[in-house]
MARVEXNU-250465 format. One line per field, with one value per atom (N, C-alpha, C): atom name; residue number from 1; z, y, x; residue in one letter. Coordinates in nm, 3 decimals. Last residue first. Layout:
atom = CA ...
n = NUM ...
pz = Z ...
py = Y ...
px = X ...
res = A ...
//
This chain:
atom = N CA C N CA C N CA C N CA C N CA C N CA C N CA C N CA C N CA C N CA C N CA C N CA C N CA C N CA C N CA C N CA C N CA C N CA C N CA C N CA C N CA C N CA C N CA C N CA C N CA C N CA C N CA C N CA C N CA C N CA C N CA C N CA C N CA C N CA C N CA C N CA C N CA C N CA C N CA C N CA C N CA C N CA C N CA C N CA C N CA C N CA C N CA C N CA C N CA C N CA C N CA C N CA C N CA C N CA C N CA C N CA C N CA C N CA C N CA C N CA C N CA C N CA C N CA C N CA C N CA C N CA C N CA C N CA C N CA C N CA C N CA C N CA C N CA C N CA C N CA C N CA C N CA C N CA C N CA C N CA C N CA C N CA C N CA C N CA C N CA C N CA C N CA C N CA C N CA C N CA C N CA C N CA C N CA C N CA C N CA C N CA C N CA C N CA C N CA C N CA C N CA C N CA C N CA C N CA C
n = 104 104 104 103 103 103 102 102 102 101 101 101 100 100 100 99 99 99 98 98 98 97 97 97 96 96 96 95 95 95 94 94 94 93 93 93 92 92 92 91 91 91 90 90 90 89 89 89 88 88 88 87 87 87 86 86 86 85 85 85 84 84 84 83 83 83 82 82 82 81 81 81 80 80 80 79 79 79 78 78 78 77 77 77 76 76 76 75 75 75 74 74 74 73 73 73 72 72 72 71 71 71 70 70 70 69 69 69 68 68 68 67 67 67 66 66 66 65 65 65 64 64 64 63 63 63 62 62 62 61 61 61 60 60 60 59 59 59 58 58 58 57 57 57 56 56 56 55 55 55 54 54 54 53 53 53 52 52 52 51 51 51 50 50 50 49 49 49 48 48 48 47 47 47 46 46 46 45 45 45 44 44 44 43 43 43 42 42 42 41 41 41 40 40 40 39 39 39 38 38 38 37 37 37 36 36 36 35 35 35 34 34 34 33 33 33 32 32 32 31 31 31 30 30 30 29 29 29 28 28 28 27 27 27 26 26 26 25 25 25 24 24 24 23 23 23 22 22 22 21 21 21 20 20 20 19 19 19 18 18 18 17 17 17 16 16 16 15 15 15 14 14 14 13 13 13 12 12 12 11 11 11 10 10 10 9 9 9 8 8 8 7 7 7 6 6 6 5 5 5 4 4 4 3 3 3 2 2 2 1 1 1
pz = 7.313 7.178 7.077 7.632 7.530 7.394 7.942 7.817 7.718 8.291 8.183 8.055 8.555 8.437 8.341 8.900 8.789 8.677 9.172 9.065 8.965 9.499 9.398 9.298 9.601 9.600 9.490 9.555 9.645 9.642 9.217 9.346 9.429 8.977 9.061 9.201 8.849 8.907 8.993 8.739 8.858 8.925 8.521 8.618 8.749 8.369 8.446 8.549 8.232 8.347 8.430 8.040 8.136 8.256 7.894 7.964 8.073 7.785 7.878 7.959 7.620 7.725 7.830 7.441 7.528 7.646 7.309 7.386 7.486 7.181 7.280 7.370 7.011 7.110 7.218 6.842 6.941 7.048 6.677 6.765 6.876 6.541 6.619 6.722 6.380 6.517 6.602 6.126 6.208 6.354 6.017 6.055 6.145 6.170 6.059 6.110 6.397 6.273 6.151 6.701 6.591 6.462 7.005 6.880 6.766 7.318 7.207 7.080 7.670 7.539 7.433 8.015 7.903 7.774 8.349 8.226 8.121 8.678 8.587 8.464 8.867 8.778 8.688 8.998 9.040 8.967 9.119 9.010 9.066 9.333 9.314 9.195 9.505 9.384 9.368 9.809 9.739 9.621 9.960 9.881 9.804 10.059 10.151 10.075 9.740 9.879 9.969 9.419 9.510 9.649 9.161 9.276 9.360 8.808 8.929 9.039 8.504 8.615 8.737 8.160 8.291 8.397 7.818 7.929 8.057 7.459 7.591 7.699 7.228 7.218 7.351 7.099 7.229 7.224 6.791 6.869 7.002 6.679 6.744 6.829 6.553 6.500 6.550 6.674 6.603 6.542 6.803 6.698 6.613 6.990 6.886 6.770 7.157 7.080 6.963 7.258 7.188 7.102 7.393 7.272 7.191 7.605 7.501 7.378 7.785 7.691 7.576 7.950 7.868 7.760 8.078 7.990 7.909 8.222 8.113 8.021 8.417 8.314 8.195 8.571 8.508 8.397 8.658 8.570 8.497 8.640 8.710 8.610 8.457 8.482 8.562 8.426 8.446 8.478 8.228 8.309 8.323 8.239 8.176 8.273 8.322 8.256 8.173 8.633 8.501 8.442 8.900 8.797 8.658 9.073 9.077 8.959 9.015 9.152 9.165 8.758 8.775 8.914 8.688 8.744 8.768 8.738 8.695 8.765 8.639 8.757 8.705 8.462 8.470 8.604 8.411 8.500 8.529 8.221 8.354 8.457 7.990 8.055 8.197 7.883 7.970 8.040 7.698 7.838 7.934 7.473 7.508 7.658 7.368 7.456 7.504 7.213 7.152 7.240 7.365 7.245 7.183 7.558 7.598 7.479 7.426 7.449 7.485 7.168 7.312 7.333 6.935 6.966 7.117 6.813 6.908 6.940
py = 12.779 12.763 12.822 12.887 12.885 12.875 12.741 12.811 12.788 12.795 12.730 12.807 12.748 12.824 12.737 12.814 12.722 12.801 12.905 12.938 12.824 12.970 12.864 12.896 13.266 13.177 13.072 13.436 13.322 13.222 13.536 13.555 13.427 13.464 13.544 13.566 13.353 13.261 13.335 13.566 13.503 13.411 13.629 13.733 13.674 13.400 13.429 13.538 13.424 13.333 13.352 13.620 13.646 13.552 13.500 13.626 13.649 13.280 13.259 13.386 13.420 13.328 13.309 13.556 13.632 13.546 13.337 13.430 13.508 13.233 13.151 13.240 13.441 13.394 13.309 13.465 13.571 13.527 13.246 13.251 13.354 13.328 13.205 13.212 13.546 13.571 13.445 13.465 13.502 13.521 13.442 13.320 13.350 13.715 13.650 13.522 13.770 13.841 13.775 13.685 13.633 13.703 13.837 13.836 13.795 13.704 13.746 13.732 13.756 13.716 13.766 13.663 13.725 13.679 13.732 13.654 13.730 13.720 13.761 13.671 13.624 13.726 13.787 13.407 13.532 13.651 13.140 13.228 13.355 12.886 13.003 13.083 12.581 12.657 12.768 12.480 12.526 12.613 12.425 12.317 12.354 12.674 12.574 12.462 12.801 12.833 12.734 12.858 12.748 12.789 13.058 13.046 12.927 13.092 13.048 13.036 13.261 13.231 13.196 13.182 13.233 13.184 13.283 13.190 13.261 13.281 13.343 13.238 13.155 13.278 13.351 13.007 13.023 13.158 12.825 12.945 12.942 12.544 12.588 12.710 12.389 12.520 12.566 12.172 12.151 12.280 12.285 12.185 12.161 12.440 12.505 12.409 12.248 12.332 12.398 12.157 12.064 12.142 12.385 12.334 12.234 12.399 12.503 12.454 12.192 12.185 12.284 12.269 12.148 12.138 12.483 12.510 12.386 12.350 12.440 12.471 12.210 12.138 12.227 12.416 12.316 12.240 12.558 12.619 12.514 12.348 12.429 12.474 12.383 12.317 12.408 12.307 12.401 12.319 12.245 12.203 12.318 12.278 12.287 12.236 12.374 12.246 12.252 12.513 12.535 12.400 12.499 12.518 12.546 12.427 12.568 12.602 12.165 12.198 12.343 12.164 12.136 12.170 12.189 12.309 12.288 11.954 11.982 12.106 11.977 11.998 12.034 11.751 11.857 11.859 11.547 11.651 11.760 11.402 11.343 11.442 11.536 11.555 11.499 11.446 11.563 11.594 11.251 11.211 11.327 11.479 11.339 11.315 11.728 11.711 11.569 11.733 11.757 11.710 11.702 11.619 11.628 11.895 11.758 11.662 12.129 12.107 11.962 12.126 12.105 12.064 12.354 12.256 12.248 12.388 12.436 12.323
px = 1.769 1.823 1.727 1.851 1.746 1.813 1.955 1.981 1.868 2.007 1.933 1.964 2.236 2.196 2.115 2.310 2.291 2.225 2.527 2.433 2.425 2.603 2.599 2.489 2.794 2.678 2.689 3.011 3.028 2.912 3.094 3.028 3.041 3.190 3.279 3.222 2.980 3.078 3.180 2.848 2.792 2.893 3.008 2.975 2.924 3.002 3.124 3.100 2.766 2.769 2.896 2.848 2.741 2.748 3.053 3.077 2.972 2.914 3.025 3.052 2.728 2.684 2.794 2.895 2.804 2.759 3.012 3.095 3.009 2.790 2.861 2.946 2.720 2.622 2.688 2.936 2.914 2.814 2.896 3.012 2.992 2.664 2.667 2.777 2.705 2.659 2.655 2.754 2.870 2.831 2.502 2.573 2.693 2.316 2.385 2.450 2.166 2.135 2.198 2.035 2.115 2.071 2.052 1.976 2.068 2.059 2.142 2.061 2.018 1.969 2.067 1.993 2.063 1.998 1.881 1.882 1.962 1.760 1.866 1.860 1.594 1.537 1.645 1.676 1.739 1.677 1.471 1.512 1.576 1.605 1.517 1.566 1.629 1.659 1.556 1.766 1.645 1.686 1.988 1.931 1.805 2.061 2.006 1.934 2.024 2.057 1.986 2.103 2.071 2.120 1.965 2.053 2.008 1.970 1.903 2.007 1.924 2.014 1.929 1.863 1.822 1.918 1.933 1.921 1.883 1.979 1.975 1.967 2.037 1.958 1.950 2.305 2.239 2.168 2.295 2.322 2.248 2.437 2.314 2.344 2.633 2.595 2.458 2.736 2.610 2.555 2.951 2.976 2.853 2.807 2.889 2.916 2.705 2.613 2.686 2.947 2.858 2.760 3.047 3.115 3.031 2.845 2.856 2.934 2.886 2.774 2.791 3.092 3.110 3.003 2.983 3.098 3.137 2.786 2.745 2.863 2.933 2.858 2.825 3.043 3.130 3.060 2.808 2.908 2.992 2.514 2.613 2.719 2.208 2.335 2.425 1.858 1.968 2.092 1.563 1.676 1.775 1.202 1.333 1.438 0.940 0.964 1.093 0.891 0.951 0.988 0.814 0.713 0.765 1.006 0.965 0.873 1.045 1.002 0.959 1.154 1.011 0.959 1.411 1.349 1.199 1.668 1.532 1.479 1.990 1.905 1.767 2.207 2.107 2.034 2.372 2.424 2.321 2.241 2.252 2.305 2.277 2.147 2.151 2.505 2.517 2.385 2.441 2.458 2.478 2.298 2.320 2.332 2.245 2.362 2.387 2.011 2.141 2.257 1.788 1.799 1.937 1.812 1.842 1.846 1.726 1.868 1.900 1.498 1.519 1.663 1.381 1.484 1.498 1.059 1.157 1.254
res = X X X X X X X X X X X X X X X X X X X X X X X X X X X X X X X X X X X X X X X X X X X X X X X X X X X X X X X X X X X X X X X X X X X X X X X X X X X X X X X X X X X X X X X X X X X X X X X X X X X X X X X X X X X X X X X X X X X X X X X X X X X X X X X X X X X X X X X X X X X X X X X X X X X X X X X X X X X X X X X X X X X X X X X X X X X X X X X X X X X X X X X X X X X X X X X X X X X X X X X X X X X X X X X X X X X X X X X X X X X X X X X X X X X X X X X X X X X X X X X X X X X X X X X X X X X X X X X X X X X X X X X X X X X X X X X X X X X X X X X X X X X X X X X X X X X X X X X X X X X X X X X X X X X X X X X X
//
């Protein structure tokens, strides 16, 4: 399994650890995630999906919202990035603060 922190280099410094809620992964805010997606694209790593978390009063909680994309052909790489951006944009239209983890 490819771990995103092996690919994104110094962008790992922008990550929010999810270990406090029992998840051994990282999440990023919108500004960071839109910087990470082109790095994944350059490396031809499709985004298979991800999870959405909300931060309220400094506490991170899962929203139980997630997305996935099934890769069928090489052409689907591009669609996986588009699907990711479209999905996280839905949350950015809201007033709350959200962060996102992604699955490669």
